[in-house]
C-alpha positions as CSV (number, residue, x, y, z in Angstrom):
1,M,-27.2,28.6,5.0
2,S,-25.7,25.6,3.1
3,H,-27.3,22.2,3.3
4,L,-24.0,20.6,4.0
5,E,-21.0,22.4,5.5
6,I,-17.6,21.0,6.2
7,R,-15.7,23.3,8.4
8,H,-11.9,23.2,8.9
9,L,-11.7,19.4,8.8
10,S,-8.4,17.7,9.6
11,K,-7.6,14.0,10.0
12,S,-4.4,12.1,10.6
13,F,-3.6,8.4,10.8
14,A,-0.5,7.2,12.7
15,G,0.9,10.8,12.6
16,K,0.4,11.2,8.9
17,E,-1.9,14.1,7.9
18,I,-4.6,13.0,5.4
19,L,-6.8,16.1,5.4
20,K,-5.9,19.5,6.7
21,D,-8.3,22.4,7.3
22,L,-10.6,21.2,4.5
23,Q,-13.7,23.4,3.9
24,L,-16.6,22.7,1.5
25,S,-20.3,23.6,1.3
26,V,-23.0,22.0,-0.7
27,E,-26.4,23.6,-1.3
28,E,-29.7,21.7,-1.1
29,G,-30.5,19.9,-4.4
30,E,-27.0,20.5,-5.7
31,F,-24.8,17.9,-7.4
32,V,-21.2,18.4,-6.3
33,T,-18.2,16.2,-7.3
34,I,-14.9,15.8,-5.5
35,L,-11.9,15.2,-7.7
36,G,-8.3,14.7,-6.7
37,P,-5.1,12.6,-7.1
38,S,-5.2,9.0,-6.1
39,G,-4.8,8.6,-2.4
40,S,-5.7,12.2,-1.7
41,G,-8.2,11.4,1.0
42,K,-11.5,11.4,-0.8
43,S,-12.8,8.3,0.8
44,T,-11.6,9.4,4.2
45,L,-13.6,12.6,3.7
46,F,-16.7,10.5,3.0
47,H,-16.2,8.4,6.1
48,L,-15.9,11.6,8.2
49,I,-19.1,13.1,6.7
50,G,-20.9,9.8,7.3
51,G,-19.7,9.6,10.9
52,L,-17.7,6.4,10.4
53,L,-14.6,8.3,11.5
54,A,-14.2,11.3,13.9
55,P,-12.0,14.2,12.8
56,D,-9.0,15.5,14.7
57,Q,-10.3,19.0,14.2
58,G,-13.2,20.7,12.5
59,G,-16.8,19.7,12.1
60,V,-19.6,18.5,9.8
61,F,-22.9,20.4,9.7
62,L,-26.2,19.5,8.0
63,D,-28.8,22.3,7.8
64,G,-26.9,24.2,10.5
65,Q,-26.9,21.3,13.0
66,E,-23.5,19.7,13.9
67,I,-23.5,16.0,13.0
68,T,-19.7,15.4,13.5
69,G,-19.1,11.7,14.3
70,E,-22.8,10.8,14.1
71,R,-24.2,8.1,11.9
72,G,-27.6,7.9,10.2
73,H,-27.8,11.4,8.8
74,I,-26.7,10.6,5.2
75,S,-27.2,7.8,2.7
76,Y,-24.0,6.3,1.5
77,M,-23.4,4.3,-1.7
78,P,-19.9,2.7,-1.9
79,Q,-18.0,1.5,-4.9
80,Q,-19.6,-1.9,-4.8
81,H,-23.3,-2.2,-4.9
82,S,-23.5,-3.8,-1.4
83,L,-26.9,-5.5,-2.1
84,F,-27.7,-8.4,0.3
85,P,-27.5,-11.6,-1.8
86,W,-30.3,-13.3,0.2
87,R,-32.8,-10.4,-0.3
88,T,-34.8,-9.8,-3.5
89,I,-34.3,-6.5,-5.4
90,L,-37.5,-5.1,-3.9
91,Q,-36.4,-6.1,-0.4
92,N,-32.9,-4.6,-1.0
93,V,-34.4,-1.3,-2.3
94,L,-36.7,-1.1,0.7
95,L,-34.0,-1.7,3.3
96,G,-33.3,2.0,4.2
97,Q,-37.0,2.7,4.6
98,E,-37.5,-0.4,6.7
99,L,-34.7,0.6,9.1
100,A,-36.5,4.0,9.4
101,G,-39.8,2.2,10.1
102,K,-41.7,3.5,7.1
103,A,-41.4,1.3,4.0
104,D,-43.4,2.5,0.9
105,K,-43.6,-0.5,-1.4
106,A,-45.7,1.3,-4.0
107,R,-43.1,4.0,-4.5
108,A,-40.3,1.4,-4.4
109,L,-41.9,-0.5,-7.3
110,E,-42.4,2.8,-9.2
111,M,-38.7,3.6,-8.8
112,I,-37.7,0.1,-9.8
113,E,-39.7,0.5,-13.0
114,K,-38.0,3.9,-13.7
115,A,-34.7,2.2,-13.2
116,G,-35.5,-0.3,-16.0
117,L,-35.7,-3.1,-13.5
118,A,-39.4,-4.0,-13.8
119,G,-39.7,-7.8,-13.8
120,Y,-36.7,-8.2,-11.6
121,E,-38.2,-7.0,-8.3
122,N,-38.5,-10.5,-7.0
123,E,-35.2,-11.7,-8.3
124,L,-32.0,-12.0,-6.2
125,P,-29.0,-9.8,-7.1
126,D,-27.1,-12.6,-8.8
127,A,-29.7,-12.4,-11.6
128,L,-28.7,-8.8,-12.5
129,S,-25.8,-7.4,-14.5
130,G,-23.3,-5.0,-12.9
131,G,-25.1,-1.9,-14.1
132,M,-28.5,-3.2,-13.0
133,K,-27.1,-3.9,-9.5
134,Q,-25.8,-0.3,-9.3
135,R,-29.2,1.1,-10.3
136,A,-30.9,-0.9,-7.6
137,A,-28.3,0.3,-5.0
138,F,-28.9,3.9,-6.1
139,I,-32.6,3.5,-5.9
140,R,-32.2,2.2,-2.3
141,A,-30.1,5.3,-1.5
142,L,-32.7,7.6,-3.2
143,L,-35.6,6.0,-1.2
144,S,-33.8,6.3,2.1
145,P,-35.1,9.1,4.3
146,Q,-31.8,10.9,4.6
147,P,-31.6,14.1,2.6
148,L,-28.0,13.8,1.4
149,I,-26.5,11.0,-0.7
150,L,-22.8,10.3,-0.8
151,L,-21.7,8.4,-4.0
152,D,-18.2,6.9,-3.7
153,E,-17.1,6.0,-7.3
154,P,-20.3,4.0,-7.9
155,F,-19.4,3.3,-11.6
156,S,-15.7,2.5,-11.3
157,A,-16.2,-1.3,-11.8
158,L,-18.3,-0.9,-15.0
159,D,-17.2,-1.0,-18.6
160,D,-17.1,2.2,-20.6
161,F,-20.4,1.7,-22.4
162,T,-22.3,0.7,-19.3
163,R,-20.7,3.6,-17.4
164,Q,-21.9,6.2,-20.0
165,D,-25.4,4.7,-19.8
166,M,-25.4,4.9,-16.0
167,Q,-24.2,8.5,-16.1
168,Q,-27.1,9.5,-18.3
169,W,-29.5,7.5,-16.2
170,L,-28.2,9.0,-12.9
171,Q,-28.6,12.5,-14.3
172,S,-32.2,11.9,-15.3
173,I,-33.1,10.4,-11.9
174,W,-31.4,13.2,-10.1
175,M,-33.1,15.9,-12.2
176,E,-36.5,14.4,-11.3
177,Y,-36.0,14.0,-7.6
178,K,-33.3,16.7,-6.8
179,K,-31.8,15.1,-3.8
180,T,-28.5,16.6,-2.7
181,I,-25.5,14.5,-4.0
182,L,-21.9,14.6,-3.1
183,F,-20.0,12.4,-5.6
184,V,-16.5,11.0,-5.7
185,T,-14.8,9.9,-9.0
186,H,-11.4,9.7,-10.6
187,N,-13.0,10.3,-14.0
188,I,-12.8,14.0,-15.1
189,E,-15.3,13.6,-18.0
190,E,-17.8,11.9,-15.6
191,A,-17.5,14.8,-13.1
192,L,-17.9,17.4,-15.9
193,F,-21.0,15.6,-17.3
194,L,-22.8,15.1,-14.0
195,S,-21.9,18.0,-11.8
196,D,-23.1,21.5,-10.9
197,R,-19.8,22.1,-9.2
198,I,-16.4,20.4,-8.9
199,A,-14.1,20.6,-5.9
200,V,-10.5,19.7,-6.6
201,L,-8.5,18.3,-3.7
202,S,-4.7,18.8,-3.4
203,T,-2.3,16.1,-2.6
204,K,-1.9,15.0,1.0
205,P,-2.6,16.6,3.4
206,A,-5.6,17.4,1.2
207,T,-7.6,20.6,1.2
208,V,-9.9,22.1,-1.4
209,M,-7.5,24.0,-3.7
210,K,-10.0,24.9,-6.5
211,E,-13.7,24.9,-7.2
212,F,-15.4,25.0,-10.6
213,K,-19.0,26.0,-11.3
214,L,-19.9,24.4,-14.6
215,P,-21.8,26.3,-17.3
216,F,-23.5,23.4,-19.1
217,G,-27.3,23.3,-19.2
218,R,-29.4,20.3,-18.4
219,P,-30.3,17.8,-19.5
220,R,-26.9,16.9,-20.8
221,E,-26.5,14.6,-23.8
222,K,-23.6,12.3,-24.8
223,D,-22.5,14.6,-27.6
224,L,-21.4,17.1,-24.9
225,F,-18.3,14.9,-24.5
226,F,-17.1,16.1,-27.9
227,M,-17.8,19.8,-27.7
228,R,-14.9,22.2,-27.7
229,E,-16.0,23.9,-24.5
230,F,-16.3,20.6,-22.7
231,L,-12.7,19.6,-23.8
232,D,-11.4,23.0,-22.7
233,W,-12.9,22.5,-19.3
234,K,-11.4,19.0,-19.1
235,Q,-8.0,20.4,-19.9
236,E,-8.3,23.1,-17.2
237,V,-9.5,20.7,-14.5
238,S,-6.8,18.1,-15.4
239,S,-4.2,20.8,-15.1
240,W,-5.3,21.6,-11.5
241,I,-5.2,17.9,-10.6
242,I,-1.8,17.2,-12.1
243,N,0.0,20.5,-11.6
244,G,-1.9,22.2,-8.8
245,S,-2.6,25.2,-11.1
246,G,-4.7,26.0,-14.2
247,E,-3.8,27.0,-17.7
248,G,-6.4,29.8,-17.7
249,E,-8.7,31.2,-15.1
250,R,-12.3,30.1,-15.2
251,Q,-15.0,31.1,-12.7
């Protein structure tokens, strides 16, 4: 049984189909990325999984239990860090646990240190750089009791150098804690570097038209970006996104 199952999901707005019969499964501890053309419904899909929207048809299941239209089952990190400006970094990181009634300050401080934020735990978010704020937001998601984390383009606002550092950091933290992650990005290289699998969405109405299981071992280093095999995979995935078909079959 898959950890997360999306079954025959469809959604329309004002008579316009956004998602149609979309199906996807994610195994426990897996890192899966969703790629697709701009406006293909990736954020809508996340809102459906998180219970912020209700589908027209289909359902969302977590460990075999239907959670369609229900909130509180997943931890969601949007494009912006969404840290509360009046709370310290430690207070922000503990928020998910506080809402669940079981804050673990010692573990939060340990995670803050691993995020390279030691010494900033009592600072307000304005004292941190963009990358540091994103690290704090991810630590909050990681510490929340929900078993599944949805990451909606969390690095899109960062410069290229900070983004690469954040990709490396996210991989190391995920490898240590192995929470299940469903990730959305427009960046093909980012998807290839981070993911176990990639699901490519079609244009609207979106469905999963292709899945790729990636062969790269872990941990992955920055020199992977320049390897021939990586560049071949990038070309193949790009072809599916742009043309709806590949230039060579990969499994």
